[in-house]
N, C-alpha and C positions, 0 to 999 in steps of 0.2 A: 508532540507530533513531529515526525521526521520532515526535514525540508528537502531531503534528497533520499532516494531509495534505489535499490538495485534488485533485479530478478535473476535468480540462479536456477538453471535447469539441472536437476540431479540425475533423473532417469525417468522413463515413461510414467506419467501420473504423479510426479514428485517434483514440486517447484517450491522454492523458498524466496521470500521477499525480505530484504535486509535494510535497516536504517543505516545509511552510509555515514551519518554523523556519529552515532553511538555504537555502531558495529554490531548491534543486536538484531536477531531475527524478529520481525514483526508479525508475519503471517506465513502459514504453510498452505499450499494447495495439494490435496491428495485425492486420488480416485482414478477413474477410468472413463473413457468416452461415455457420455450420457449421465454420469454420476460423479461429479467433483464436489469436494467440500473445501471450505476455507476455515482454517483454525487460527484463532487470534492468540498470539503468544502472551499478550498482556492480560487477557481474560480467557484462560484455558477452558473454562466451562462453556464458552461460546463456540459453537460449531455451526457454521452456515452450510446447509446442505442443498443439494438439488440443482447444481449448475450443470448445464448440458455440455459445456466446453470449458477449457482453460481460459479462453478469451472472455467468457461470461464471468468467471470467477475473478479474473484480473480487472475487468471493468468495474466490479464492485470495489475491489481493493483500491484501484486508482481513484475512484470517485470519493473514497474515504480519505485517502492520503493527500489528494490534491485540492484541498479546500483552502483558498488563499486567506480567508478570515482567520484561520487557525495558525497562521505563521506568527512568528515573533512580532509583537507590536512595534518594536523598534525597527525591524526590517520593513514592516508595512509603512511606517512613517518615512523611512528613507526612500522607499519606492515612490510614495506620493510626492515627496520633495523633488525627486528626479523628474517625475512627470511634469510638474509645474515649471521646471526650468527649461523645458523644450519648447 
């Protein structure tokens, strides 16, 4: 799971989401107003369809990528230690 990611706009209806740590593309958003799809690069057979806007598609992607429990356990431990020191 990427700990940082970036969104690249290529052209209308064409967005790419990259893992900044690994440099690989994680998701693609394709479509047009009222009908966007999210394609998962790690599982090409999975195509999530029916998003009305790019914002809707990005909301799903962000909720998938921004799950703190999926971060590196060492990183979580360091964050907990930092919280306890304040």
